[in-house]
Every structure is written in structure tokens, then in C-alpha cells.
N, C-alpha and C positions, 0 to 999 in steps of 0.2 A: 325741400320735399315734403311731401304729406304721406303718412300711411294711415289707412282707413280700413279698421278692421269689420267683418260681418260673420253671423253664422252660429252666433250663440244663443242659448236659449236653456228650456227647461226639459230635461228628458231623465228617464227612469234607470236605475243602475242595470248594467249589460248594454245599454242602447250605445248608438254612435251619434256623433257630431262631425261638421267640417267646418273649420274656421279659416277664412280668407282674409288677406291682407294685400290690399292694393296699393301701389306707390304712385304719385304722381311727380312730375318735375323731373329730378337730375337723372343720370344714368342708373336704373336698377342695377344692373350688373356687377357696378361698382362697389356693391354692398353686401357685406356680411350680414346674413339674417338671421332672427330668432324669435322663438315665442317665449315669454315670460308668464308666471301667473301670481296672483296674491290672495291666497287664502284669508277667510275671515280671521282676522287677529295676528296675521303672519307677516313676515317679511316679503317682499315681491322675490322669486325664485325663477332660476333658469329652467324652462322645461324641454327645449329642444333649440338647435341651432346649426344652420346650413351656410358653410361659406361659399364663397363665388365660385369654387369649382363644382358646387354640388355635395361635398362630404359633410354628412349627417352625424349629430351625436345627441345623446338623449340623457335625462337623469335617470336614474335606476328606478323610479317609481314607474314609469311610463314606457320604459323598454319592452316592446311586443305588442304595444297596447296602440300608440300614436306613432304616426309617420310624419315627418316635415318635408314638404318638397317645393320647389320654385320654378317658375316659369318666366324666364327672362324677358321673352318677348311680350307677354301679357302683364308684365311688371308686378307679378303675384307672388305670394308666398303661402302655402296652405297646411294646414295642421288638421290631420284626419285623425279623430280620436275613437277608438275602440273599446269596447269593454269598459265603458265608464263607470267610475264607482264615486260614492258620496264625498270621498275626499279629494277627487278633483274638482268639485265644488269652488270657483273661484273667478274674479277676474283676470281675463286673459288679454295679454298686450305684445302686440307686434314690436320687434327693435330693430333698427338697421344702424350699421356703423360701417364704414369705408376703411378705417386704419389709415396708416400715411399714403400718399402726402396730404390727403385734403382732411381728413380727421371729422368728418361730419358723421353725425350720429344722430336719431330721431327716435320718439315712441308714436305709436298710435294712441288712441284715445281710450281703447280696451273696450272688451265685449263680456258681457257675463254669462259664464255657464255655469247652470245648477243642475246637481244631480241628486234626483230625490225621489220616491217612491211615495 
């Protein structure tokens, strides 16, 4: 399977962006999905995840601003990012894993988000 992200770009503080990750190949509904980000000079960190049943979790710094969702028919996971801050500047990666019994996991190639005035 491949995950392909899109939707990154340059925005001003307070603006919004919508990231999308489209999967190809294996059954998307088997995957727990997540968005990670890697800020300059930092390690990659989990931003939000959504399991096969649609239950979502968020890191504290994005709660109330970001929303993760999935559409199994369209094989897509989306990250709606509102009220963006300069500290949200990062490369954002889509990640999916199935857990047992298949133990498949895949990363997307990343998409750059820059928040700057």
C-alpha cells in the first residue's frame, strides 16, 4: 500500500489548512491511521490518530484546533488544521498500521506546512 499526502503550504498565523492522505492498495479499513509531524530540529511526534472504529486522539498542543477524520470508502484520512500557529510549522506525515495479525505499517512521503507572517 502507498500513502500520498497533499494539502500542505504556506499560511499566516490563525489561518487553516486541510491535509489529506490517500491510500492505494490493501484494504484501508484494516488500518489504524495517524498524522505525525517533524518540526525543524525536533524528533517526529504524533499529532493525532484515528483507529479503525473512528475513535480519535490528539496531542495536547492541537486539541480544539485540529480534527482528524477518515473515509474508508475513499481510502482517505484528513487532518483539518485551524487557528494555525508558527509552532505548527513542520513536515506532516501520514502513517498507517494494521496491528495483528498482518502487522503492516507504512509512512507517506510528507507534506510541508509553514505558518509564518
